[in-house]
C-alpha positions as CSV (number, residue, x, y, z in Angstrom):
1,M,102.0,186.7,-20.5
2,R,105.8,187.4,-21.1
3,V,106.6,186.2,-17.5
4,F,105.1,182.6,-18.8
5,V,107.3,182.7,-21.7
6,V,110.3,183.4,-20.0
7,L,109.7,180.7,-17.3
8,A,108.7,178.1,-20.1
9,A,112.1,178.7,-21.6
10,L,113.9,178.4,-18.4
11,L,112.0,175.3,-17.8
12,S,112.5,173.7,-21.2
13,L,116.2,173.7,-20.9
14,S,117.8,170.1,-20.8
15,V,120.4,171.1,-18.2
16,P,120.3,170.0,-14.7
17,V,118.6,172.9,-12.8
18,S,120.4,174.4,-9.8
19,A,119.2,176.2,-6.5
20,A,120.0,179.6,-8.2
21,D,117.8,178.4,-11.5
22,N,115.2,177.7,-8.7
23,N,115.5,180.8,-7.3
24,T,115.2,182.7,-10.4
25,I,112.2,180.6,-11.6
26,T,110.6,181.2,-8.1
27,R,110.8,184.6,-8.6
28,F,109.3,184.6,-12.0
29,C,106.5,182.3,-10.7
30,L,105.7,184.8,-7.9
31,A,105.8,187.8,-10.2
32,A,103.0,185.8,-12.4
33,F,100.9,184.8,-9.3
34,R,101.0,188.5,-8.1
35,A,99.9,189.8,-11.3
36,A,97.3,187.0,-11.9
37,M,95.9,187.8,-8.2
38,A,95.8,191.7,-9.2
39,Q,93.9,191.3,-12.5
40,A,91.6,189.0,-10.4
41,G,90.9,191.7,-7.9
42,K,92.0,189.4,-5.1
43,V,94.4,189.8,-2.2
44,P,96.2,186.5,-1.4
45,P,96.6,184.9,1.9
46,D,100.0,185.3,3.5
47,G,102.5,182.1,1.9
48,M,100.1,181.2,-1.0
49,G,102.3,182.6,-3.7
50,A,105.3,180.6,-2.1
51,D,103.3,177.7,-1.7
52,T,101.9,177.6,-5.1
53,C,105.3,178.3,-6.5
54,N,106.9,175.7,-4.7
55,C,104.1,173.3,-5.9
56,F,104.9,174.5,-9.4
57,L,108.6,173.6,-9.1
58,R,107.8,170.4,-7.7
59,E,105.3,169.0,-10.6
60,V,107.6,170.3,-12.9
61,A,110.7,168.8,-11.7
62,K,108.3,165.5,-11.3
63,G,108.3,165.9,-15.2
64,A,104.7,167.6,-15.6
65,A,104.1,169.7,-18.4
66,L,103.9,173.3,-17.5
67,D,99.9,173.7,-18.1
68,S,99.5,170.5,-16.1
69,A,101.8,171.6,-13.2
70,Q,100.0,175.1,-13.3
71,E,96.2,173.3,-13.3
72,V,97.4,171.0,-10.4
73,C,99.0,173.8,-8.2
74,K,96.1,176.1,-8.7
75,A,93.8,173.5,-7.7
76,E,95.9,172.7,-4.9
77,A,96.1,176.3,-3.6
78,A,92.2,176.8,-4.1
79,K,91.7,173.9,-2.1
80,N,94.3,175.0,0.8
81,Y,93.6,178.4,0.9
82,K,89.8,178.3,0.1
83,L,89.6,180.7,-2.8
């Protein structure tokens, strides 16, 4: 849960996001993704974490709320990876 709080804080900043910022956000996202999959007792297919986090960054960059971006990307991952 702390990962999401830090992620939300990073994304709520009203400054332009650099490539380094995207890398940091992606690392937090991947950590949260791995934790969620472990908690669910699932082993994700190769590439699923990266795809899901790229989706999340893309949705937030388009102005989506964090909860909305998370739901959109969960649905996209479930469809693409048949989980």
